[in-house]
All heavy atoms as a GROMACS GRO file, in nm:
protein
  605
    1GLU      N    1   1.195  -0.212   0.273
    1GLU     CA    2   1.058  -0.210   0.224
    1GLU      C    3   0.993  -0.346   0.256
    1GLU      O    4   1.048  -0.450   0.226
    1GLU     CB    5   1.058  -0.186   0.073
    1GLU     CG    6   0.920  -0.173   0.016
    1GLU     CD    7   0.920  -0.141  -0.132
    1GLU    OE1    8   0.998  -0.052  -0.174
    1GLU    OE2    9   0.843  -0.205  -0.204
    2LEU      N   10   0.876  -0.339   0.316
    2LEU     CA   11   0.800  -0.460   0.348
    2LEU      C   12   0.694  -0.492   0.244
    2LEU      O   13   0.658  -0.607   0.224
    2LEU     CB   14   0.732  -0.446   0.485
    2LEU     CG   15   0.823  -0.435   0.606
    2LEU    CD1   16   0.742  -0.410   0.732
    2LEU    CD2   17   0.908  -0.560   0.621
    3GLY      N   18   0.641  -0.388   0.182
    3GLY     CA   19   0.538  -0.410   0.082
    3GLY      C   20   0.495  -0.281   0.017
    3GLY      O   21   0.526  -0.172   0.064
    4ARG      N   22   0.421  -0.296  -0.093
    4ARG     CA   23   0.369  -0.179  -0.163
    4ARG      C   24   0.239  -0.216  -0.231
    4ARG      O   25   0.214  -0.332  -0.261
    4ARG     CB   26   0.469  -0.123  -0.262
    4ARG     CG   27   0.501  -0.214  -0.379
    4ARG     CD   28   0.591  -0.152  -0.483
    4ARG     NE   29   0.718  -0.111  -0.428
    4ARG     CZ   30   0.787  -0.006  -0.472
    4ARG    NH1   31   0.744   0.064  -0.572
    4ARG    NH2   32   0.902   0.026  -0.418
    5GLY      N   33   0.156  -0.117  -0.253
    5GLY     CA   34   0.028  -0.138  -0.318
    5GLY      C   35  -0.020  -0.009  -0.380
    5GLY      O   36   0.056   0.088  -0.394
    6GLY      N   37  -0.146  -0.005  -0.415
    6GLY     CA   38  -0.203   0.111  -0.481
    6GLY      C   39  -0.204   0.237  -0.397
    6GLY      O   40  -0.204   0.348  -0.448
    7MET      N   41  -0.207   0.221  -0.265
    7MET     CA   42  -0.215   0.337  -0.176
    7MET      C   43  -0.078   0.388  -0.132
    7MET      O   44  -0.065   0.504  -0.096
    7MET     CB   45  -0.296   0.303  -0.052
    7MET     CG   46  -0.441   0.270  -0.079
    7MET     SD   47  -0.537   0.413  -0.127
    7MET     CE   48  -0.554   0.496   0.029
    8GLY      N   49   0.023   0.302  -0.131
    8GLY     CA   50   0.153   0.348  -0.084
    8GLY      C   51   0.248   0.234  -0.055
    8GLY      O   52   0.229   0.122  -0.102
    9MET      N   53   0.350   0.265   0.026
    9MET     CA   54   0.454   0.169   0.060
    9MET      C   55   0.467   0.157   0.211
    9MET      O   56   0.445   0.255   0.284
    9MET     CB   57   0.587   0.212   0.001
    9MET     CG   58   0.587   0.207  -0.151
    9MET     SD   59   0.745   0.249  -0.224
    9MET     CE   60   0.751   0.424  -0.195
   10VAL      N   61   0.504   0.037   0.257
   10VAL     CA   62   0.525   0.012   0.399
   10VAL      C   63   0.670  -0.032   0.419
   10VAL      O   64   0.721  -0.116   0.346
   10VAL     CB   65   0.430  -0.098   0.452
   10VAL    CG1   66   0.455  -0.123   0.600
   10VAL    CG2   67   0.284  -0.060   0.427
   11TYR      N   68   0.732   0.028   0.518
   11TYR     CA   69   0.872   0.001   0.549
   11TYR      C   70   0.887  -0.050   0.692
   11TYR      O   71   0.807  -0.017   0.779
   11TYR     CB   72   0.956   0.129   0.538
   11TYR     CG   73   0.953   0.193   0.402
   11TYR    CD1   74   0.861   0.292   0.372
   11TYR    CD2   75   1.044   0.154   0.304
   11TYR    CE1   76   0.858   0.351   0.246
   11TYR    CE2   77   1.042   0.213   0.179
   11TYR     CZ   78   0.948   0.311   0.151
   11TYR     OH   79   0.946   0.370   0.028
   12ARG      N   80   0.990  -0.127   0.715
   12ARG     CA   81   1.033  -0.160   0.850
   12ARG      C   82   1.125  -0.045   0.889
   12ARG      O   83   1.221  -0.014   0.818
   12ARG     CB   84   1.108  -0.292   0.850
   12ARG     CG   85   1.150  -0.338   0.987
   12ARG     CD   86   1.221  -0.474   0.974
   12ARG     NE   87   1.235  -0.539   1.101
   12ARG     CZ   88   1.337  -0.523   1.185
   12ARG    NH1   89   1.436  -0.442   1.151
   12ARG    NH2   90   1.340  -0.586   1.299
   13ALA      N   91   1.096   0.019   1.002
   13ALA     CA   92   1.173   0.138   1.041
   13ALA      C   93   1.195   0.137   1.192
   13ALA      O   94   1.132   0.061   1.265
   13ALA     CB   95   1.097   0.264   1.000
   14GLU      N   96   1.285   0.223   1.236
   14GLU     CA   97   1.308   0.238   1.380
   14GLU      C   98   1.257   0.374   1.425
   14GLU      O   99   1.289   0.477   1.365
   14GLU     CB  100   1.457   0.228   1.413
   14GLU     CG  101   1.482   0.242   1.562
   14GLU     CD  102   1.629   0.236   1.599
   14GLU    OE1  103   1.712   0.210   1.511
   14GLU    OE2  104   1.659   0.258   1.718
   15GLN      N  105   1.175   0.372   1.529
   15GLN     CA  106   1.133   0.496   1.593
   15GLN      C  107   1.244   0.528   1.693
   15GLN      O  108   1.251   0.471   1.802
   15GLN     CB  109   0.999   0.480   1.664
   15GLN     CG  110   0.952   0.609   1.727
   15GLN     CD  111   0.819   0.592   1.798
   15GLN    OE1  112   0.762   0.483   1.805
   15GLN    NE2  113   0.768   0.701   1.852
   16THR      N  114   1.334   0.615   1.652
   16THR     CA  115   1.455   0.639   1.731
   16THR      C  116   1.425   0.700   1.868
   16THR      O  117   1.499   0.675   1.962
   16THR     CB  118   1.553   0.730   1.654
   16THR    OG1  119   1.487   0.850   1.618
   16THR    CG2  120   1.604   0.659   1.530
   17SER      N  121   1.318   0.778   1.879
   17SER     CA  122   1.287   0.842   2.008
   17SER      C  123   1.257   0.739   2.116
   17SER      O  124   1.282   0.766   2.234
   17SER     CB  125   1.170   0.939   1.993
   17SER     OG  126   1.052   0.868   1.954
   18LEU      N  127   1.204   0.622   2.077
   18LEU     CA  128   1.173   0.519   2.176
   18LEU      C  129   1.252   0.390   2.154
   18LEU      O  130   1.233   0.292   2.227
   18LEU     CB  131   1.023   0.488   2.175
   18LEU     CG  132   0.933   0.603   2.220
   18LEU    CD1  133   0.786   0.564   2.204
   18LEU    CD2  134   0.961   0.641   2.364
   19GLY      N  135   1.336   0.388   2.053
   19GLY     CA  136   1.419   0.272   2.026
   19GLY      C  137   1.340   0.147   1.994
   19GLY      O  138   1.375   0.038   2.037
   20ARG      N  139   1.231   0.162   1.918
   20ARG     CA  140   1.151   0.045   1.882
   20ARG      C  141   1.136   0.035   1.731
   20ARG      O  142   1.141   0.134   1.659
   20ARG     CB  143   1.015   0.047   1.948
   20ARG     CG  144   0.925   0.160   1.903
   20ARG     CD  145   0.792   0.155   1.975
   20ARG     NE  146   0.717   0.278   1.952
   20ARG     CZ  147   0.611   0.314   2.021
   20ARG    NH1  148   0.566   0.235   2.116
   20ARG    NH2  149   0.549   0.426   1.994
   21VAL      N  150   1.115  -0.087   1.686
   21VAL     CA  151   1.094  -0.113   1.544
   21VAL      C  152   0.944  -0.100   1.516
   21VAL      O  153   0.861  -0.147   1.593
   21VAL     CB  154   1.145  -0.254   1.507
   21VAL    CG1  155   1.115  -0.286   1.362
   21VAL    CG2  156   1.295  -0.263   1.532
   22VAL      N  157   0.911  -0.033   1.405
   22VAL     CA  158   0.772  -0.008   1.368
   22VAL      C  159   0.752  -0.037   1.220
   22VAL      O  160   0.847  -0.049   1.144
   22VAL     CB  161   0.732   0.140   1.396
   22VAL    CG1  162   0.742   0.173   1.543
   22VAL    CG2  163   0.815   0.236   1.314
   23ALA      N  164   0.626  -0.046   1.182
   23ALA     CA  165   0.588  -0.045   1.040
   23ALA      C  166   0.557   0.100   1.007
   23ALA      O  167   0.486   0.168   1.082
   23ALA     CB  168   0.467  -0.133   1.016
   24PHE      N  169   0.612   0.149   0.899
   24PHE     CA  170   0.597   0.290   0.861
   24PHE      C  171   0.537   0.296   0.721
   24PHE      O  172   0.598   0.248   0.625
   24PHE     CB  173   0.734   0.358   0.863
   24PHE     CG  174   0.730   0.506   0.841
   24PHE    CD1  175   0.696   0.591   0.945
   24PHE    CD2  176   0.761   0.560   0.718
   24PHE    CE1  177   0.693   0.728   0.925
   24PHE    CE2  178   0.758   0.696   0.697
   24PHE     CZ  179   0.724   0.780   0.802
   25LYS      N  180   0.415   0.348   0.709
   25LYS     CA  181   0.348   0.356   0.579
   25LYS      C  182   0.347   0.499   0.529
   25LYS      O  183   0.314   0.592   0.604
   25LYS     CB  184   0.205   0.306   0.586
   25LYS     CG  185   0.136   0.314   0.451
   25LYS     CD  186   0.008   0.237   0.445
   25LYS     CE  187  -0.045   0.236   0.302
   25LYS     NZ  188  -0.154   0.141   0.286
   26VAL      N  189   0.384   0.514   0.404
   26VAL     CA  190   0.379   0.644   0.336
   26VAL      C  191   0.284   0.629   0.218
   26VAL      O  192   0.300   0.540   0.135
   26VAL     CB  193   0.520   0.686   0.285
   26VAL    CG1  194   0.512   0.819   0.213
   26VAL    CG2  195   0.619   0.690   0.399
   27PHE      N  196   0.184   0.714   0.214
   27PHE     CA  197   0.087   0.710   0.105
   27PHE      C  198   0.145   0.773  -0.020
   27PHE      O  199   0.222   0.870  -0.013
   27PHE     CB  200  -0.041   0.784   0.145
   27PHE     CG  201  -0.122   0.708   0.247
   27PHE    CD1  202  -0.102   0.728   0.381
   27PHE    CD2  203  -0.216   0.614   0.207
   27PHE    CE1  204  -0.174   0.659   0.476
   27PHE    CE2  205  -0.289   0.543   0.300
   27PHE     CZ  206  -0.267   0.566   0.435
   28ASN      N  207   0.108   0.720  -0.137
   28ASN     CA  208   0.151   0.775  -0.264
   28ASN      C  209   0.103   0.919  -0.278
   28ASN      O  210  -0.012   0.950  -0.244
   28ASN     CB  211   0.094   0.694  -0.382
   28ASN     CG  212   0.154   0.557  -0.392
   28ASN    OD1  213   0.266   0.534  -0.348
   28ASN    ND2  214   0.080   0.466  -0.451
   29ARG      N  215   0.188   1.005  -0.329
   29ARG     CA  216   0.149   1.145  -0.350
   29ARG      C  217   0.027   1.154  -0.442
   29ARG      O  218  -0.058   1.239  -0.423
   29ARG     CB  219   0.264   1.224  -0.413
   29ARG     CG  220   0.373   1.260  -0.317
   29ARG     CD  221   0.472   1.355  -0.382
   29ARG     NE  222   0.587   1.376  -0.300
   29ARG     CZ  223   0.595   1.469  -0.204
   29ARG    NH1  224   0.492   1.547  -0.180
   29ARG    NH2  225   0.705   1.482  -0.134
   30ARG      N  226   0.019   1.064  -0.538
   30ARG     CA  227  -0.094   1.065  -0.632
   30ARG      C  228  -0.227   1.050  -0.558
   30ARG      O  229  -0.323   1.120  -0.587
   30ARG     CB  230  -0.077   0.952  -0.734
   30ARG     CG  231  -0.191   0.938  -0.831
   30ARG     CD  232  -0.179   0.811  -0.917
   30ARG     NE  233  -0.152   0.689  -0.842
   30ARG     CZ  234  -0.244   0.622  -0.771
   30ARG    NH1  235  -0.367   0.664  -0.764
   30ARG    NH2  236  -0.210   0.511  -0.708
   31VAL      N  237  -0.231   0.961  -0.461
   31VAL     CA  238  -0.353   0.939  -0.383
   31VAL      C  239  -0.393   1.067  -0.311
   31VAL      O  240  -0.510   1.106  -0.310
   31VAL     CB  241  -0.333   0.824  -0.282
   31VAL    CG1  242  -0.450   0.813  -0.187
   31VAL    CG2  243  -0.310   0.693  -0.355
   32VAL      N  244  -0.296   1.132  -0.250
   32VAL     CA  245  -0.322   1.254  -0.174
   32VAL      C  246  -0.362   1.368  -0.267
   32VAL      O  247  -0.455   1.443  -0.239
   32VAL     CB  248  -0.198   1.291  -0.090
   32VAL    CG1  249  -0.220   1.422  -0.016
   32VAL    CG2  250  -0.164   1.178   0.007
   33GLU      N  251  -0.293   1.380  -0.380
   33GLU     CA  252  -0.320   1.491  -0.472
   33GLU      C  253  -0.455   1.477  -0.542
   33GLU      O  254  -0.517   1.577  -0.576
   33GLU     CB  255  -0.207   1.501  -0.575
   33GLU     CG  256  -0.077   1.549  -0.513
   33GLU     CD  257   0.043   1.536  -0.605
   33GLU    OE1  258   0.029   1.480  -0.717
   33GLU    OE2  259   0.151   1.581  -0.565
   34GLU      N  260  -0.500   1.353  -0.564
   34GLU     CA  261  -0.628   1.332  -0.632
   34GLU      C  262  -0.747   1.364  -0.543
   34GLU      O  263  -0.857   1.384  -0.591
   34GLU     CB  264  -0.640   1.188  -0.682
   34GLU     CG  265  -0.550   1.160  -0.801
   34GLU     CD  266  -0.555   1.015  -0.846
   34GLU    OE1  267  -0.624   0.933  -0.781
   34GLU    OE2  268  -0.488   0.984  -0.945
   35ASP      N  269  -0.726   1.366  -0.412
   35ASP     CA  270  -0.834   1.391  -0.316
   35ASP      C  271  -0.786   1.499  -0.220
   35ASP      O  272  -0.712   1.470  -0.126
   35ASP     CB  273  -0.868   1.262  -0.243
   35ASP     CG  274  -0.984   1.277  -0.146
   35ASP    OD1  275  -1.026   1.391  -0.118
   35ASP    OD2  276  -1.032   1.173  -0.098
   36ALA      N  277  -0.831   1.620  -0.242
   36ALA     CA  278  -0.783   1.734  -0.164
   36ALA      C  279  -0.807   1.719  -0.014
   36ALA      O  280  -0.734   1.777   0.066
   36ALA     CB  281  -0.849   1.863  -0.214
   37GLN      N  282  -0.906   1.641   0.027
   37GLN     CA  283  -0.937   1.627   0.169
   37GLN      C  284  -0.887   1.495   0.228
   37GLN      O  285  -0.917   1.462   0.341
   37GLN     CB  286  -1.086   1.643   0.190
   37GLN     CG  287  -1.131   1.783   0.154
   37GLN     CD  288  -1.278   1.804   0.181
   37GLN    OE1  289  -1.348   1.716   0.226
   37GLN    NE2  290  -1.324   1.924   0.155
   38PHE      N  291  -0.809   1.419   0.152
   38PHE     CA  292  -0.760   1.289   0.198
   38PHE      C  293  -0.682   1.303   0.328
   38PHE      O  294  -0.707   1.230   0.424
   38PHE     CB  295  -0.672   1.224   0.091
   38PHE     CG  296  -0.610   1.096   0.135
   38PHE    CD1  297  -0.679   0.977   0.124
   38PHE    CD2  298  -0.482   1.093   0.190
   38PHE    CE1  299  -0.623   0.857   0.166
   38PHE    CE2  300  -0.425   0.975   0.232
   38PHE     CZ  301  -0.496   0.856   0.220
   39ALA      N  302  -0.586   1.394   0.332
   39ALA     CA  303  -0.500   1.408   0.449
   39ALA      C  304  -0.582   1.443   0.573
   39ALA      O  305  -0.560   1.387   0.681
   39ALA     CB  306  -0.392   1.514   0.424
   40GLU      N  307  -0.677   1.531   0.558
   40GLU     CA  308  -0.760   1.572   0.672
   40GLU      C  309  -0.845   1.455   0.723
   40GLU      O  310  -0.852   1.431   0.843
   40GLU     CB  311  -0.851   1.688   0.629
   40GLU     CG  312  -0.935   1.745   0.739
   40GLU     CD  313  -1.019   1.862   0.692
   40GLU    OE1  314  -0.967   1.945   0.614
   40GLU    OE2  315  -1.136   1.868   0.731
   41ARG      N  316  -0.908   1.382   0.631
   41ARG     CA  317  -0.989   1.266   0.671
   41ARG      C  318  -0.902   1.158   0.733
   41ARG      O  319  -0.939   1.096   0.833
   41ARG     CB  320  -1.065   1.209   0.551
   41ARG     CG  321  -1.186   1.288   0.512
   41ARG     CD  322  -1.278   1.211   0.417
   41ARG     NE  323  -1.211   1.128   0.321
   41ARG     CZ  324  -1.165   1.168   0.202
   41ARG    NH1  325  -1.180   1.294   0.166
   41ARG    NH2  326  -1.107   1.085   0.120
   42PHE      N  327  -0.786   1.134   0.674
   42PHE     CA  328  -0.696   1.033   0.726
   42PHE      C  329  -0.655   1.066   0.870
   42PHE      O  330  -0.656   0.979   0.957
   42PHE     CB  331  -0.572   1.018   0.639
   42PHE     CG  332  -0.469   0.931   0.703
   42PHE    CD1  333  -0.485   0.793   0.705
   42PHE    CD2  334  -0.358   0.986   0.766
   42PHE    CE1  335  -0.392   0.712   0.768
   42PHE    CE2  336  -0.265   0.906   0.829
   42PHE     CZ  337  -0.282   0.769   0.830
   43ARG      N  338  -0.617   1.188   0.895
   43ARG     CA  339  -0.573   1.226   1.031
   43ARG      C  340  -0.685   1.209   1.132
   43ARG      O  341  -0.662   1.164   1.243
   43ARG     CB  342  -0.520   1.368   1.032
   43ARG     CG  343  -0.388   1.375   0.954
   43ARG     CD  344  -0.309   1.493   0.986
   43ARG     NE  345  -0.262   1.479   1.123
   43ARG     CZ  346  -0.163   1.550   1.172
   43ARG    NH1  347  -0.103   1.637   1.099
   43ARG    NH2  348  -0.124   1.535   1.296
   44ALA      N  349  -0.808   1.240   1.094
   44ALA     CA  350  -0.921   1.222   1.184
   44ALA      C  351  -0.943   1.074   1.214
   44ALA      O  352  -0.962   1.034   1.330
   44ALA     CB  353  -1.047   1.283   1.125
   45LEU      N  354  -0.937   0.990   1.112
   45LEU     CA  355  -0.954   0.846   1.131
   45LEU      C  356  -0.838   0.786   1.210
   45LEU      O  357  -0.857   0.700   1.295
   45LEU     CB  358  -0.967   0.776   0.996
   45LEU     CG  359  -1.098   0.800   0.923
   45LEU    CD1  360  -1.090   0.744   0.781
   45LEU    CD2  361  -1.214   0.738   0.997
   46ALA      N  362  -0.717   0.832   1.182
   46ALA     CA  363  -0.599   0.780   1.252
   46ALA      C  364  -0.604   0.813   1.400
   46ALA      O  365  -0.565   0.732   1.484
   46ALA     CB  366  -0.472   0.835   1.189
   47SER      N  367  -0.656   0.930   1.434
   47SER     CA  368  -0.668   0.967   1.575
   47SER      C  369  -0.762   0.873   1.648
   47SER      O  370  -0.736   0.830   1.760
   47SER     CB  371  -0.717   1.111   1.589
   47SER     OG  372  -0.621   1.200   1.541
   48LYS      N  373  -0.872   0.839   1.583
   48LYS     CA  374  -0.967   0.744   1.642
   48LYS      C  375  -0.907   0.604   1.649
   48LYS      O  376  -0.920   0.535   1.750
   48LYS     CB  377  -1.097   0.744   1.563
   48LYS     CG  378  -1.173   0.872   1.578
   48LYS     CD  379  -1.298   0.874   1.495
   48LYS     CE  380  -1.364   1.010   1.510
   48LYS     NZ  381  -1.473   1.030   1.420
   49ALA      N  382  -0.842   0.560   1.543
   49ALA     CA  383  -0.783   0.426   1.540
   49ALA      C  384  -0.671   0.413   1.644
   49ALA      O  385  -0.651   0.305   1.700
   49ALA     CB  386  -0.730   0.396   1.400
   50GLY      N  387  -0.600   0.520   1.669
   50GLY     CA  388  -0.491   0.516   1.766
   50GLY      C  389  -0.537   0.490   1.907
   50GLY      O  390  -0.460   0.446   1.992
   51SER      N  391  -0.663   0.515   1.934
   51SER     CA  392  -0.715   0.491   2.069
   51SER      C  393  -0.765   0.348   2.087
   51SER      O  394  -0.800   0.308   2.198
   51SER     CB  395  -0.828   0.590   2.100
   51SER     OG  396  -0.940   0.564   2.017
   52LEU      N  397  -0.770   0.269   1.981
   52LEU     CA  398  -0.817   0.131   1.988
   52LEU      C  399  -0.706   0.038   2.032
   52LEU      O  400  -0.591   0.054   1.993
   52LEU     CB  401  -0.870   0.085   1.853
   52LEU     CG  402  -0.988   0.162   1.795
   52LEU    CD1  403  -1.019   0.112   1.655
   52LEU    CD2  404  -1.109   0.150   1.885
   53SER      N  405  -0.741  -0.060   2.110
   53SER     CA  406  -0.644  -0.161   2.152
   53SER      C  407  -0.719  -0.294   2.167
   53SER      O  408  -0.787  -0.316   2.266
   53SER     CB  409  -0.580  -0.121   2.285
   53SER     OG  410  -0.489  -0.219   2.325
   54TYR      N  411  -0.706  -0.378   2.065
   54TYR     CA  412  -0.772  -0.508   2.064
   54TYR      C  413  -0.673  -0.613   2.017
   54TYR      O  414  -0.585  -0.585   1.936
   54TYR     CB  415  -0.892  -0.508   1.969
   54TYR     CG  416  -1.003  -0.415   2.007
   54TYR    CD1  417  -1.020  -0.295   1.940
   54TYR    CD2  418  -1.091  -0.447   2.110
   54TYR    CE1  419  -1.123  -0.208   1.975
   54TYR    CE2  420  -1.193  -0.360   2.145
   54TYR     CZ  421  -1.209  -0.241   2.077
   54TYR     OH  422  -1.310  -0.155   2.111
   55ASP      N  423  -0.691  -0.735   2.065
   55ASP     CA  424  -0.611  -0.845   2.012
   55ASP      C  425  -0.640  -0.856   1.863
   55ASP      O  426  -0.754  -0.846   1.820
   55ASP     CB  427  -0.646  -0.977   2.082
   55ASP     CG  428  -0.598  -0.981   2.225
   55ASP    OD1  429  -0.510  -0.901   2.261
   55ASP    OD2  430  -0.650  -1.064   2.302
   56GLY      N  431  -0.537  -0.878   1.786
   56GLY     CA  432  -0.554  -0.892   1.643
   56GLY      C  433  -0.539  -0.762   1.566
   56GLY      O  434  -0.532  -0.764   1.443
   57PHE      N  435  -0.534  -0.649   1.633
   57PHE     CA  436  -0.512  -0.519   1.568
   57PHE      C  437  -0.372  -0.469   1.604
   57PHE      O  438  -0.334  -0.472   1.721
   57PHE     CB  439  -0.612  -0.413   1.612
   57PHE     CG  440  -0.750  -0.430   1.559
   57PHE    CD1  441  -0.860  -0.399   1.638
   57PHE    CD2  442  -0.773  -0.474   1.431
   57PHE    CE1  443  -0.988  -0.414   1.589
   57PHE    CE2  444  -0.902  -0.488   1.381
   57PHE     CZ  445  -1.010  -0.458   1.461
   58ALA      N  446  -0.300  -0.422   1.506
   58ALA     CA  447  -0.171  -0.359   1.534
   58ALA      C  448  -0.198  -0.219   1.588
   58ALA      O  449  -0.285  -0.147   1.537
   58ALA     CB  450  -0.087  -0.351   1.408
   59GLN      N  451  -0.127  -0.181   1.692
   59GLN     CA  452  -0.145  -0.051   1.755
   59GLN      C  453  -0.086   0.061   1.668
   59GLN      O  454   0.029   0.054   1.627
   59GLN     CB  455  -0.078  -0.050   1.892
   59GLN     CG  456  -0.095   0.079   1.969
   59GLN     CD  457  -0.237   0.102   2.016
   59GLN    OE1  458  -0.301   0.012   2.064
   59GLN    NE2  459  -0.285   0.222   2.000
   60LEU      N  460  -0.166   0.161   1.639
   60LEU     CA  461  -0.119   0.278   1.565
   60LEU      C  462  -0.044   0.368   1.661
   60LEU      O  463  -0.092   0.397   1.770
   60LEU     CB  464  -0.239   0.353   1.505
   60LEU     CG  465  -0.208   0.474   1.421
   60LEU    CD1  466  -0.141   0.430   1.291
   60LEU    CD2  467  -0.334   0.551   1.390
   61HIS      N  468   0.078   0.411   1.623
   61HIS     CA  469   0.160   0.493   1.711
   61HIS      C  470   0.150   0.642   1.679
   61HIS      O  471   0.116   0.723   1.763
   61HIS     CB  472   0.307   0.451   1.704
   61HIS     CG  473   0.333   0.313   1.753
   61HIS    ND1  474   0.294   0.266   1.876
   61HIS    CD2  475   0.396   0.209   1.695
   61HIS    CE1  476   0.332   0.141   1.892
   61HIS    NE2  477   0.394   0.104   1.782
   62GLU      N  478   0.184   0.678   1.558
   62GLU     CA  479   0.189   0.819   1.519
   62GLU      C  480   0.139   0.834   1.376
   62GLU      O  481   0.138   0.738   1.300
   62GLU     CB  482   0.333   0.872   1.523
   62GLU     CG  483   0.394   0.880   1.659
   62GLU     CD  484   0.533   0.942   1.652
   62GLU    OE1  485   0.629   0.867   1.632
   62GLU    OE2  486   0.542   1.066   1.664
   63ASN      N  487   0.102   0.957   1.341
   63ASN     CA  488   0.066   0.987   1.203
   63ASN      C  489   0.096   1.133   1.177
   63ASN      O  490   0.110   1.211   1.270
   63ASN     CB  491  -0.082   0.955   1.176
   63ASN     CG  492  -0.176   1.046   1.252
   63ASN    OD1  493  -0.205   1.156   1.207
   63ASN    ND2  494  -0.223   1.002   1.368
   64GLY      N  495   0.109   1.165   1.050
   64GLY     CA  496   0.138   1.304   1.020
   64GLY      C  497   0.134   1.333   0.871
   64GLY      O  498   0.115   1.245   0.788
   65VAL      N  499   0.151   1.460   0.842
   65VAL     CA  500   0.159   1.510   0.706
   65VAL      C  501   0.279   1.603   0.702
   65VAL      O  502   0.285   1.699   0.778
   65VAL     CB  503   0.031   1.587   0.665
   65VAL    CG1  504   0.044   1.639   0.523
   65VAL    CG2  505  -0.092   1.501   0.682
   66GLU      N  506   0.377   1.569   0.618
   66GLU     CA  507   0.497   1.651   0.607
   66GLU      C  508   0.535   1.664   0.461
   66GLU      O  509   0.545   1.563   0.391
   66GLU     CB  510   0.612   1.588   0.685
   66GLU     CG  511   0.587   1.586   0.834
   66GLU     CD  512   0.701   1.523   0.911
   66GLU    OE1  513   0.818   1.540   0.872
   66GLU    OE2  514   0.672   1.455   1.011
   67ASP      N  515   0.553   1.785   0.416
   67ASP     CA  516   0.591   1.812   0.278
   67ASP      C  517   0.499   1.742   0.178
   67ASP      O  518   0.543   1.688   0.077
   67ASP     CB  519   0.737   1.771   0.251
   67ASP     CG  520   0.836   1.851   0.335
   67ASP    OD1  521   0.809   1.970   0.359
   67ASP    OD2  522   0.939   1.795   0.376
   68GLY      N  523   0.371   1.739   0.210
   68GLY     CA  524   0.273   1.677   0.121
   68GLY      C  525   0.266   1.526   0.130
   68GLY      O  526   0.187   1.462   0.061
   69LEU      N  527   0.347   1.465   0.216
   69LEU     CA  528   0.343   1.320   0.235
   69LEU      C  529   0.259   1.287   0.358
   69LEU      O  530   0.279   1.344   0.465
   69LEU     CB  531   0.484   1.263   0.255
   69LEU     CG  532   0.576   1.266   0.134
   69LEU    CD1  533   0.715   1.219   0.173
   69LEU    CD2  534   0.520   1.181   0.022
   70VAL      N  535   0.166   1.195   0.340
   70VAL     CA  536   0.082   1.149   0.450
   70VAL      C  537   0.140   1.015   0.496
   70VAL      O  538   0.167   0.927   0.413
   70VAL     CB  539  -0.065   1.133   0.404
   70VAL    CG1  540  -0.151   1.080   0.518
   70VAL    CG2  541  -0.119   1.266   0.353
   71TRP      N  542   0.159   0.998   0.627
   71TRP     CA  543   0.224   0.879   0.678
   71TRP      C  544   0.166   0.839   0.813
   71TRP      O  545   0.100   0.918   0.879
   71TRP     CB  546   0.374   0.900   0.693
   71TRP     CG  547   0.409   1.011   0.788
   71TRP    CD1  548   0.426   1.144   0.757
   71TRP    CD2  549   0.425   1.001   0.929
   71TRP    NE1  550   0.453   1.216   0.869
   71TRP    CE2  551   0.452   1.130   0.978
   71TRP    CE3  552   0.420   0.898   1.020
   71TRP    CZ2  553   0.475   1.157   1.112
   71TRP    CZ3  554   0.442   0.923   1.155
   71TRP    CH2  555   0.470   1.053   1.198
   72TYR      N  556   0.193   0.715   0.851
   72TYR     CA  557   0.166   0.672   0.987
   72TYR      C  558   0.265   0.563   1.025
   72TYR      O  559   0.323   0.496   0.940
   72TYR     CB  560   0.022   0.627   1.010
   72TYR     CG  561  -0.021   0.501   0.936
   72TYR    CD1  562   0.003   0.375   0.989
   72TYR    CD2  563  -0.090   0.510   0.816
   72TYR    CE1  564  -0.040   0.261   0.924
   72TYR    CE2  565  -0.133   0.396   0.751
   72TYR     CZ  566  -0.107   0.272   0.805
   72TYR     OH  567  -0.149   0.160   0.739
   73SER      N  568   0.285   0.548   1.155
   73SER     CA  569   0.367   0.438   1.205
   73SER      C  570   0.280   0.355   1.299
   73SER      O  571   0.192   0.408   1.367
   73SER     CB  572   0.492   0.489   1.277
   73SER     OG  573   0.459   0.555   1.396
   74MET      N  574   0.306   0.226   1.299
   74MET     CA  575   0.228   0.137   1.382
   74MET      C  576   0.314   0.020   1.428
   74MET      O  577   0.425   0.000   1.379
   74MET     CB  578   0.107   0.086   1.304
   74MET     CG  579   0.140   0.004   1.180
   74MET     SD  580  -0.002  -0.030   1.075
   74MET     CE  581  -0.108  -0.119   1.184
   75GLU      N  582   0.258  -0.054   1.521
   75GLU     CA  583   0.325  -0.173   1.572
   75GLU      C  584   0.359  -0.267   1.457
   75GLU      O  585   0.277  -0.291   1.368
   75GLU     CB  586   0.229  -0.240   1.669
   75GLU     CG  587   0.273  -0.368   1.728
   75GLU     CD  588   0.167  -0.429   1.817
   75GLU    OE1  589   0.050  -0.386   1.815
   75GLU    OE2  590   0.204  -0.524   1.888
   76LEU      N  591   0.479  -0.317   1.457
   76LEU     CA  592   0.520  -0.414   1.356
   76LEU      C  593   0.489  -0.553   1.409
   76LEU      O  594   0.536  -0.592   1.514
   76LEU     CB  595   0.670  -0.401   1.326
   76LEU     CG  596   0.726  -0.497   1.223
   76LEU    CD1  597   0.662  -0.474   1.086
   76LEU    CD2  598   0.876  -0.485   1.214
   77VAL      N  599   0.404  -0.625   1.338
   77VAL     CA  600   0.367  -0.761   1.380
   77VAL      C  601   0.411  -0.861   1.276
   77VAL      O  602   0.431  -0.830   1.163
   77VAL     CB  603   0.215  -0.775   1.407
   77VAL    CG1  604   0.176  -0.692   1.527
   77VAL    CG2  605   0.134  -0.734   1.286
   0.00000   0.00000   0.00000
């Protein structure tokens, strides 16, 4: 675990398919359950953010929703 806050927890993880270390954030179920459209809005924003590449921004790799958990992985800096 790298950190936690009101929205969720961030872990240091390995993306085994590419053999790289990433930051992996999982949003709290409470956040998702309180806002029925959170997951949908998040995925739309994550798709746009994933196309950005600027110095000072960590690159977003993947995102998803599985078993009610909303998550994303990004470059670990």
